[in-house]
C-alpha positions as CSV (number, residue, x, y, z in Angstrom):
1,M,2.3,34.8,-27.0
2,K,3.7,31.8,-25.1
3,S,0.3,30.6,-24.1
4,R,-0.9,30.8,-27.7
5,V,2.1,28.7,-28.9
6,L,1.3,26.2,-26.2
7,R,-2.3,26.0,-27.2
8,T,-1.3,25.5,-30.8
9,E,1.1,22.7,-29.9
10,L,-1.7,21.0,-27.9
11,R,-4.0,21.1,-30.9
12,R,-1.5,19.9,-33.5
13,S,0.6,17.4,-31.6
14,V,-0.2,14.0,-30.1
15,A,0.0,15.5,-26.6
16,P,-3.8,15.5,-26.0
17,W,-4.0,11.9,-27.2
18,A,-1.1,10.9,-24.9
19,G,-2.9,12.6,-22.0
20,L,-6.1,10.8,-22.9
21,V,-4.4,7.4,-23.0
22,L,-2.7,8.0,-19.6
23,L,-6.0,9.0,-18.1
24,A,-8.2,6.3,-19.5
25,A,-5.8,3.3,-19.1
26,P,-5.2,3.7,-15.3
27,L,-8.9,4.4,-14.6
28,A,-9.9,1.4,-16.7
29,L,-7.5,-0.8,-14.8
30,L,-8.7,0.5,-11.4
31,Y,-12.4,0.2,-12.1
32,L,-12.8,-2.6,-14.5
33,I,-10.3,-5.2,-13.1
34,P,-10.9,-6.5,-9.6
35,G,-7.6,-6.2,-7.6
36,M,-6.0,-5.7,-4.3
37,W,-6.6,-1.9,-4.6
38,W,-10.2,-2.5,-3.8
39,T,-9.8,-4.5,-0.6
40,G,-8.4,-4.1,2.9
41,T,-7.6,-1.0,4.9
42,A,-5.0,0.1,2.3
43,R,-7.4,0.1,-0.7
44,W,-6.9,3.1,-3.0
45,T,-10.1,5.0,-2.0
46,A,-9.7,4.5,1.8
47,Q,-6.8,6.8,2.9
48,W,-4.7,9.5,1.3
49,T,-1.4,7.8,1.4
50,S,-2.8,4.5,0.1
51,M,-4.4,6.4,-2.8
52,A,-1.2,8.1,-3.7
53,L,0.8,4.9,-3.5
54,W,-1.7,2.9,-5.6
55,T,-1.8,5.5,-8.3
56,R,2.0,5.7,-8.3
57,S,2.3,1.9,-8.6
58,L,0.3,2.1,-11.9
59,L,3.3,3.9,-13.4
60,I,5.0,0.5,-13.8
61,L,2.8,0.3,-17.0
62,A,1.9,4.0,-17.6
63,W,5.5,5.3,-17.5
64,P,6.7,3.1,-20.5
65,V,3.6,4.3,-22.4
66,A,4.5,8.0,-21.7
67,V,8.1,7.3,-22.9
68,G,6.8,5.6,-26.1
69,L,4.3,8.4,-26.9
70,G,7.0,11.0,-26.2
71,A,9.2,9.2,-28.8
72,L,6.4,9.2,-31.3
73,Q,6.0,13.0,-30.7
74,G,9.7,13.4,-31.3
75,L,9.4,12.0,-34.8
76,R,7.0,14.7,-35.9
77,D,9.5,16.9,-37.8
78,H,11.1,13.9,-39.4
79,R,7.7,12.4,-40.5
80,S,6.6,15.8,-41.9
81,G,9.9,16.4,-43.7
82,T,10.3,19.8,-42.2
83,A,13.4,19.2,-40.1
84,E,15.7,21.1,-42.5
85,L,13.2,23.9,-43.1
86,L,12.8,24.5,-39.4
87,A,16.5,24.4,-38.8
88,S,17.0,27.3,-41.3
89,T,14.5,29.6,-39.5
90,P,15.8,32.3,-37.2
91,R,13.8,31.0,-34.3
92,P,16.1,29.2,-31.8
93,A,15.7,25.5,-31.7
94,R,15.3,25.6,-27.9
95,H,12.2,27.7,-28.3
96,R,10.5,25.2,-30.6
97,A,11.7,22.4,-28.2
98,A,10.3,24.2,-25.2
99,A,6.9,24.6,-26.8
100,L,6.8,20.9,-27.9
101,A,8.1,19.5,-24.7
102,G,5.9,21.8,-22.6
103,A,2.7,20.7,-24.3
104,T,3.5,17.1,-23.9
105,A,4.6,17.4,-20.3
106,V,1.5,19.4,-19.4
107,A,-0.7,16.8,-21.0
108,V,0.7,13.7,-19.4
109,A,1.1,15.4,-15.9
110,S,-2.5,16.6,-16.1
111,A,-3.7,13.1,-17.0
112,F,-2.0,11.7,-13.9
113,A,-3.3,14.6,-11.8
114,L,-6.9,13.7,-12.9
115,V,-6.4,10.1,-11.9
116,V,-5.2,11.2,-8.5
117,L,-8.2,13.6,-8.3
118,V,-10.7,10.8,-8.9
119,G,-9.2,8.9,-6.0
120,A,-9.0,12.1,-3.8
121,V,-12.7,12.8,-4.2
122,Q,-13.6,9.4,-3.0
123,V,-11.2,9.5,0.0
124,L,-12.5,13.0,0.9
125,A,-16.1,11.7,0.8
126,G,-15.1,8.8,3.1
127,T,-13.5,8.9,6.5
128,G,-9.8,9.2,5.5
129,Y,-7.3,10.6,8.0
130,P,-6.7,14.2,6.6
131,H,-3.1,15.2,6.0
132,F,-0.8,16.4,3.3
133,G,2.0,13.9,3.6
134,W,0.7,12.1,0.4
135,L,1.3,15.1,-1.8
136,P,5.0,14.6,-2.5
137,I,4.2,11.0,-3.6
138,S,1.8,12.2,-6.3
139,L,3.9,15.2,-7.3
140,V,6.9,13.1,-8.0
141,G,4.7,10.7,-10.0
142,A,3.5,13.5,-12.2
143,L,7.1,14.7,-12.6
144,S,8.2,11.2,-13.6
145,L,5.6,11.0,-16.4
146,A,6.6,14.4,-17.7
147,A,10.3,13.5,-17.6
148,G,9.7,10.2,-19.3
149,A,7.7,11.8,-22.1
150,V,10.4,14.6,-22.7
151,L,13.1,12.0,-22.7
152,G,11.2,9.9,-25.2
153,M,10.8,13.0,-27.4
154,G,14.6,13.7,-27.3
155,V,15.5,10.2,-28.2
156,G,12.9,10.1,-30.9
157,R,14.4,13.2,-32.5
158,V,17.9,11.9,-32.3
159,L,16.9,8.4,-33.6
160,P,14.2,9.2,-36.2
161,S,13.1,5.7,-36.9
162,V,9.6,4.2,-36.9
163,L,11.0,1.5,-34.6
164,T,12.2,4.0,-32.0
165,P,8.8,4.5,-30.1
166,P,8.0,0.8,-29.6
167,V,11.6,-0.2,-28.8
168,L,11.9,2.7,-26.3
169,A,8.6,1.8,-24.7
170,V,9.6,-1.9,-24.3
171,A,13.0,-0.9,-22.9
172,A,11.2,1.4,-20.4
173,L,8.8,-1.5,-19.5
174,V,11.8,-3.8,-18.9
175,F,13.5,-1.1,-16.8
176,T,10.4,-0.7,-14.5
177,N,9.9,-4.4,-14.1
178,V,13.6,-5.2,-13.4
179,L,13.4,-2.6,-10.6
180,R,10.1,-3.8,-9.4
181,V,9.6,-3.8,-5.6
182,S,8.0,-6.8,-3.9
183,D,5.5,-6.1,-1.1
184,E,5.5,-9.7,0.3
185,T,8.0,-8.8,3.1
186,A,7.4,-6.6,6.1
187,V,9.3,-3.8,4.4
188,P,9.0,-3.8,0.6
189,E,12.3,-5.0,-1.1
190,A,13.6,-5.4,-4.7
191,A,15.9,-8.0,-6.2
192,V,18.3,-5.2,-7.1
193,P,20.2,-2.9,-4.7
194,N,17.7,-0.6,-2.9
195,R,19.1,2.7,-4.4
196,L,18.8,1.3,-7.9
197,S,15.2,0.1,-7.3
198,L,14.2,3.6,-6.3
199,L,15.1,4.9,-9.8
200,S,11.8,3.3,-10.9
201,P,8.8,5.7,-10.9
202,A,6.6,2.9,-9.5
203,P,6.8,2.2,-5.8
204,A,5.5,-1.0,-4.2
205,Q,1.8,-1.5,-4.1
206,A,0.2,-0.3,-0.9
207,R,-0.3,-3.2,1.6
208,E,0.2,-1.5,4.9
209,V,-2.0,1.5,5.5
210,L,0.6,3.1,7.8
211,F,3.5,2.9,5.3
212,T,4.7,5.9,3.4
213,L,7.9,7.0,1.5
214,S,10.6,8.8,3.3
215,S,11.7,12.4,2.5
216,S,15.0,11.2,1.1
217,V,13.2,9.1,-1.5
218,H,11.2,12.2,-2.7
219,V,14.4,14.3,-2.9
220,G,16.4,11.6,-4.7
221,Q,13.7,10.7,-7.2
222,T,13.1,14.4,-7.9
223,L,16.8,14.9,-8.8
224,W,16.8,11.8,-11.0
225,F,13.7,12.7,-13.0
226,L,14.8,16.3,-13.4
227,G,18.0,15.0,-14.9
228,L,16.0,12.8,-17.3
229,A,13.9,15.7,-18.3
230,A,16.9,18.0,-18.8
231,S,18.7,15.5,-21.0
232,G,15.5,14.9,-23.0
233,F,15.0,18.6,-23.6
234,L,18.7,19.1,-24.6
235,L,18.4,16.2,-27.1
236,L,15.2,17.7,-28.5
237,A,16.9,21.1,-29.0
238,A,20.3,19.8,-30.1
239,A,21.5,20.9,-33.5
240,S,24.9,19.3,-33.6
241,P,26.6,16.0,-32.6
242,R,28.5,17.8,-29.9
243,A,25.3,19.2,-28.4
244,R,23.8,15.8,-28.4
245,L,26.8,14.4,-26.6
246,L,26.6,17.2,-24.0
247,A,22.9,16.4,-23.5
248,V,23.9,13.2,-21.6
249,A,25.5,15.3,-18.8
250,P,22.3,16.2,-16.9
251,V,21.0,12.6,-16.6
252,L,24.5,11.5,-15.4
253,A,24.6,14.3,-12.9
254,G,21.0,13.6,-11.8
255,T,21.8,9.9,-11.4
256,A,24.9,10.5,-9.3
257,A,23.0,13.0,-7.1
258,A,20.0,10.7,-6.7
259,L,22.2,7.7,-5.7
260,L,23.9,9.8,-3.1
261,V,20.5,10.9,-1.6
262,L,18.4,7.7,-2.0
263,P,18.6,5.4,1.0
264,S,20.4,2.1,0.7
265,D,18.3,0.4,3.4
266,P,14.7,-0.6,2.6
267,H,13.8,0.3,6.2
268,R,14.7,3.9,5.5
269,T,12.7,3.8,2.3
270,Y,9.3,2.6,3.4
271,V,8.7,4.0,6.8
272,V,5.8,4.0,9.2
273,D,4.0,7.4,9.3
274,E,4.4,8.1,13.0
275,A,1.6,10.7,13.1
276,A,-0.9,8.2,11.4
277,A,0.2,5.4,13.7
278,R,-0.3,7.3,17.0
279,Q,-2.9,5.7,19.2
280,V,-6.2,7.6,19.8
281,C,-8.1,6.2,22.8
282,D,-11.5,6.1,24.3
283,G,-10.8,4.7,27.7
284,P,-9.1,1.3,27.3
285,V,-9.9,1.1,23.6
286,C,-7.4,2.6,21.2
287,V,-7.0,2.8,17.4
288,T,-4.5,4.5,15.2
289,K,-5.0,8.0,14.1
290,T,-5.6,6.7,10.6
291,H,-8.7,4.8,11.8
292,Q,-9.9,7.3,14.3
293,A,-13.4,7.2,12.6
294,R,-13.7,3.6,13.7
295,L,-13.2,4.4,17.4
296,A,-16.8,5.3,18.1
297,G,-18.1,1.9,16.8
298,L,-15.4,0.0,18.6
299,A,-15.3,1.6,22.1
300,D,-18.5,0.3,23.7
301,P,-18.2,-3.3,22.3
302,G,-14.5,-3.2,23.3
303,R,-15.3,-2.3,26.9
304,R,-17.9,-5.0,27.0
305,A,-15.5,-7.6,25.6
306,L,-12.8,-6.6,28.1
307,G,-15.3,-7.0,31.0
308,L,-16.3,-10.5,29.8
309,L,-12.6,-11.5,29.4
310,R,-11.9,-10.2,32.9
311,Q,-14.7,-12.4,34.3
312,A,-13.4,-15.4,32.4
313,L,-9.6,-15.1,32.9
314,G,-9.2,-12.9,35.9
315,D,-5.8,-11.2,36.2
316,R,-4.7,-12.9,33.0
317,A,-7.2,-11.1,30.9
318,P,-6.1,-8.2,28.5
319,A,-6.7,-4.8,30.0
320,V,-6.7,-2.7,26.9
321,I,-7.4,-2.9,23.2
322,H,-4.9,-1.5,20.7
323,E,-4.9,-1.6,16.9
324,S,-1.8,-3.2,15.5
325,A,0.7,-0.6,14.2
326,T,3.6,-3.0,13.4
327,P,4.2,-3.9,9.7
328,R,4.8,-7.6,9.1
329,E,5.5,-10.1,6.3
330,L,2.6,-11.9,4.6
331,G,1.8,-14.9,6.6
332,A,3.8,-13.9,9.7
333,T,2.4,-14.2,13.1
334,P,0.4,-11.1,14.1
335,E,1.9,-9.1,17.0
336,R,0.8,-9.9,20.5
337,H,1.7,-8.3,23.8
338,D,1.0,-9.2,27.4
339,G,-2.1,-7.5,28.7
340,I,-3.1,-6.1,25.3
341,L,-5.8,-7.3,23.0
342,V,-4.4,-6.5,19.5
343,V,-6.9,-5.9,16.7
344,D,-6.2,-5.6,13.0
345,F,-8.8,-4.0,10.8
346,D,-7.5,-6.0,7.8
347,D,-9.2,-9.0,9.6
348,A,-12.8,-8.8,8.4
349,T,-13.9,-10.9,11.4
350,I,-13.4,-7.8,13.5
351,A,-13.5,-5.0,10.8
352,D,-16.9,-6.0,9.4
353,A,-18.6,-7.0,12.7
354,R,-21.0,-4.7,14.6
355,G,-22.7,-4.7,18.0
356,D,-22.9,-8.1,19.7
357,A,-21.1,-9.8,16.8
358,L,-18.1,-7.4,17.4
359,V,-18.2,-8.2,21.1
360,R,-18.0,-11.9,20.2
361,A,-15.2,-11.4,17.7
362,L,-13.2,-9.4,20.3
363,V,-13.7,-12.0,23.0
364,A,-12.6,-14.7,20.5
365,Q,-9.4,-12.8,19.7
366,G,-8.8,-12.1,23.4
367,M,-9.2,-15.8,24.4
368,A,-7.3,-17.3,21.4
369,P,-5.3,-14.8,19.4
370,I,-4.8,-16.0,15.9
371,C,-1.4,-17.3,14.8
372,R,-2.1,-17.2,11.1
373,P,-3.2,-13.8,9.9
374,R,-6.5,-13.2,8.2
375,S,-6.7,-10.6,5.5
376,N,-7.6,-10.1,1.9
377,R,-4.3,-11.8,1.0
378,E,-4.1,-14.3,3.8
379,G,-6.4,-17.0,5.3
380,G,-5.9,-18.8,8.6
381,P,-6.9,-22.5,9.0
382,A,-10.4,-23.4,9.8
383,S,-9.4,-25.2,12.9
384,E,-8.0,-21.9,14.4
385,T,-11.3,-20.2,13.6
386,A,-13.3,-23.0,15.1
387,A,-11.2,-22.8,18.3
388,Q,-11.9,-19.1,18.5
389,A,-15.6,-19.8,18.1
390,I,-15.6,-22.3,20.9
391,A,-13.5,-20.0,23.2
392,A,-16.0,-17.1,22.7
393,G,-18.9,-19.5,23.1
394,W,-17.4,-20.7,26.4
395,V,-17.3,-17.1,27.7
396,L,-20.7,-16.1,26.3
397,G,-22.6,-19.3,26.9
398,D,-23.5,-20.3,23.3
399,L,-21.7,-21.5,20.3
400,L,-22.0,-19.3,17.2
401,P,-19.7,-19.1,14.2
402,L,-17.5,-16.1,13.4
403,D,-18.1,-14.3,10.1
404,G,-15.6,-12.7,7.7
405,N,-12.8,-15.3,8.0
406,G,-13.1,-17.1,4.7
407,H,-14.7,-20.2,6.4
408,S,-18.4,-20.9,6.0
409,R,-20.7,-21.4,9.0
410,A,-21.2,-25.0,8.1
411,E,-17.5,-25.6,8.0
412,Q,-17.0,-24.0,11.4
413,F,-19.9,-26.0,12.9
414,A,-18.6,-29.2,11.5
415,L,-15.3,-28.7,13.3
416,A,-16.5,-26.9,16.5
417,E,-19.7,-28.6,17.5
418,P,-18.3,-32.1,18.5
419,V,-15.5,-30.4,20.5
420,W,-18.1,-28.0,22.0
421,R,-20.3,-30.8,23.1
422,E,-17.4,-32.7,24.7
423,L,-16.1,-29.5,26.4
424,T,-19.5,-28.5,27.9
425,A,-20.1,-32.0,29.2
426,L,-17.0,-31.9,31.4
427,P,-16.9,-30.6,35.0
428,P,-16.1,-26.9,35.4
429,A,-12.5,-27.5,36.5
430,E,-11.7,-29.7,33.5
431,Q,-13.3,-27.2,31.2
432,L,-11.1,-24.4,32.6
433,A,-8.0,-26.6,32.2
434,R,-8.8,-27.3,28.6
435,I,-9.5,-23.6,27.9
436,D,-6.1,-22.8,29.5
437,A,-4.4,-25.4,27.3
438,M,-6.1,-23.9,24.2
439,R,-5.1,-20.4,25.2
440,S,-1.5,-21.5,25.8
441,A,-1.4,-23.1,22.3
442,A,-2.8,-20.0,20.8
443,L,-0.4,-17.6,22.5
444,G,2.6,-19.9,21.8
445,C,1.7,-20.7,18.2
446,E,3.4,-24.1,18.7
447,A,0.2,-26.4,18.8
448,D,-3.3,-26.5,17.3
449,P,-5.7,-24.7,19.7
450,L,-8.6,-26.9,18.6
451,A,-6.6,-30.1,19.3
452,A,-5.7,-28.7,22.7
453,L,-9.5,-28.3,23.5
454,S,-10.0,-31.9,22.4
455,A,-7.2,-33.5,24.4
456,P,-7.5,-34.2,28.1
457,A,-5.8,-31.4,30.0
458,V,-3.6,-31.7,33.1
459,L,-5.4,-30.0,36.0
460,G,-3.2,-27.5,37.7
461,A,-1.0,-27.1,34.6
462,P,0.6,-23.7,34.2
463,A,-1.6,-21.2,32.5
464,T,-0.7,-19.1,29.5
465,P,3.0,-18.6,28.7
466,A,4.5,-15.2,29.4
467,V,4.5,-12.8,26.5
468,P,7.0,-10.0,26.5
469,A,5.3,-6.8,27.5
470,V,5.6,-3.6,25.6
471,P,4.8,-0.1,26.6
472,A,1.3,0.8,25.6
473,G,2.4,4.2,24.4
474,Q,0.8,7.6,24.9
475,G,-2.6,7.6,23.5
476,E,-4.7,10.7,22.6
477,S,-8.1,10.9,24.2
478,G,-10.8,10.2,21.6
């Protein structure tokens, strides 16, 4: 009987249309508009957590739509002129409200689940790191849409005006944007207190592949959205002013409980997934568990690069290769540690290179670590790339440009070739002194490495400055 009532509501209400809108709009945004969700290691089809966060971030637009469509559904009895007739029937109002709310909640939650499924199929077909830590992110997202729709229905029934749906949708849009979280910092932050920002259904866009939401966020948001849903349902079923007044109690209780649970510190909100960040190694070459599939292609070129660096730098050469696992702000200097060649797969110079080209890119990074990060959102100066090309050429014996850094081969040659000619014409001792000066400038990030190669170096000057060493950590054998 209950399933038949639910099917009837699905056929006669706007619930299927609401589900269709909330399915088509996010997929159209993801597939028809080029965006950050298609680039870098944190693209929405690369890893499970990234997929969950990107689909959740779309709720900044989808959630107001769900609230507005729910309000439109709540006007149904008023529009049809049957409110008084239904109130006089022996069937309890809560039964009618449950059927109506259930149909809409199922429709909008199913639409979101299908969007997640589209992303999940692509992650599953790729080389994503398998785990289930992403599920709470998506489950809370589905709950938020269902709660928003039910709340809209309740408000629509209490305020049966043609203006209610658009006004409520705009109010929800303002709400999600005021609480919007910026991903420009190392740990995403909002302009409002952290606990308040977490009342938004939309988290920050995925920028760091190792970031995830903490358990306290899942619990607090679940309490908040359950309170919204309960108040919406009670408003939908309320038959008296007193009942409508009491309907506010669940959302107040849910808000209070959520604010007690939600973290006040952004560093306890967006946390590094320790399991995904664990280093998996093949000899001296290590990557995070998330990118374990890249290890096979990196191991042999990595060992060759370390051997070449050892020949060129002696004891000062890095001994191991580790993937970066430390979140940073946009534009901040990438991490560097004494004795470790740190790689970042968001840098296409390394991520897109193969074979000999990868060896050259790793040698360039080991000789002159970049000070300005290169990623889909960032671009280092051409002079830094030219200095890397010269440094790698000095080790390998020939000058070749580096690809994947946003600077054309012609641009790199125009900067590097005059310096390369000057460098290779010098005696070996002077060449080494200039290389040491370039490396010191690259490690210290206080001077232009290319300028250091061009300037006369002081023979016998101190070599590279000391960099604080960090424990390499325990790596798993690949």
